[in-house]
C-alpha positions in Angstrom: -12.9 10.5 -17.1 -13.8 13.8 -17.6 -11.2 16.1 -20.3 -10.7 18.3 -17.3 -9.4 15.2 -14.8 -8.4 13.6 -17.1 -6.3 17.2 -18.5 -4.9 17.3 -14.4 -1.6 16.7 -13.5 -1.9 15.1 -10.3 -5.1 12.5 -11.1 -3.2 8.9 -12.3 -3.8 7.9 -15.9 -6.0 5.3 -17.1 -3.6 1.8 -17.6 -1.7 2.0 -20.9 -1.6 5.5 -21.3 2.5 5.9 -21.5 4.8 5.3 -21.5 6.3 4.4 -18.4 2.2 2.0 -17.4 4.8 -0.7 -18.6 7.2 -0.4 -15.9 4.7 -0.4 -13.2 3.0 -3.8 -12.0 0.3 -2.3 -10.6 -1.9 -0.2 -12.5 -1.7 3.7 -11.4 -5.5 3.7 -10.9 -5.6 1.2 -7.6 -2.7 3.3 -6.3 -4.9 6.3 -6.6 -3.1 9.9 -6.0 -0.1 9.0 -6.2 2.1 6.8 -8.5 4.0 3.6 -7.4 7.0 3.6 -7.2 9.3 1.7 -10.1 10.7 -1.4 -8.1 13.8 -1.6 -10.6 14.1 2.5 -9.8 13.9 1.8 -5.5 16.3 1.5 -3.4 18.2 -1.6 -2.4 16.5 -2.0 0.9 12.8 -2.3 -0.8 14.0 -3.8 -3.3 14.1 -6.7 -0.7 10.8 -6.2 0.4 9.4 -6.6 -2.8 11.0 -9.8 -3.3 9.6 -10.8 -0.5 6.3 -9.4 -1.4 7.3 -11.3 -5.4 8.0 -14.5 -3.3 5.1 -14.8 -0.8 2.2 -13.3 -3.5 3.7 -13.0 -6.8 4.3 -10.0 -6.5 5.0 -6.7 -4.8 1.7 -5.1 -3.8 -0.3 -2.4 -4.1 0.4 -0.1 -1.1 4.4 -1.1 -0.5 4.9 -0.1 -3.7 3.4 3.5 -3.3 5.1 3.8 0.4 8.6 3.1 -1.4 8.7 6.5 -2.0 9.7 6.9 1.2 11.3 3.7 2.6 11.8 4.7 5.8 8.2 3.8 6.3 8.6 0.6 3.7 10.8 0.5 7.1 7.8 0.8 9.4 5.0 -1.4 7.8 7.6 -4.4 6.9 8.5 -4.7 11.3 4.2 -4.3 11.5 3.9 -7.3 9.1 6.8 -9.1 11.0 5.6 -8.6 13.9 2.1 -9.8 13.8 3.4 -13.0 12.0 5.8 -13.4 14.9 3.0 -13.6 17.5 1.0 -16.4 16.3 -1.7 -15.5 17.2 -3.0 -16.8 14.2 -2.1 -19.3 12.8 -0.7 -18.8 8.7 -3.1 -20.2 6.7 -6.4 -18.0 8.4 -3.5 -15.1 8.6 -3.6 -15.6 4.9 -7.1 -15.8 5.1 -7.6 -12.7 7.0 -5.6 -10.1 4.9 -7.2 -12.3 1.4 -10.8 -11.3 3.0 -10.2 -7.8 4.2 -8.6 -6.7 0.7 -11.9 -8.5 -0.5 -13.6 -5.6 1.9 -11.5 -2.4 1.0 -11.8 -2.9 -2.7 -8.1 -3.3 -2.5 -6.6 -5.6 -5.6 -4.1 -8.7 -3.3 
């Protein structure tokens, strides 16, 4: 990272460069310019989503940690996810493989 970029307050800091890094399970480098929400500081309805994601995937997903800045967006994305799961167009196993492959294709940690 260039010295100019390192001093830009709008760019994420490298992992391990600040005291708040211990609170975020996902490096800000993986979420772009918007820092992830600390799950402990998220509203209760968002913490519920984080809990479900942790049960299913082992940790809250990076996009949800960023969307948590806007709880209505988390609710909408969760609704879409639930609708896709309930549609039964794909088996649960195939759906998980599709999610994994798409994450690989777009460079998303999954």
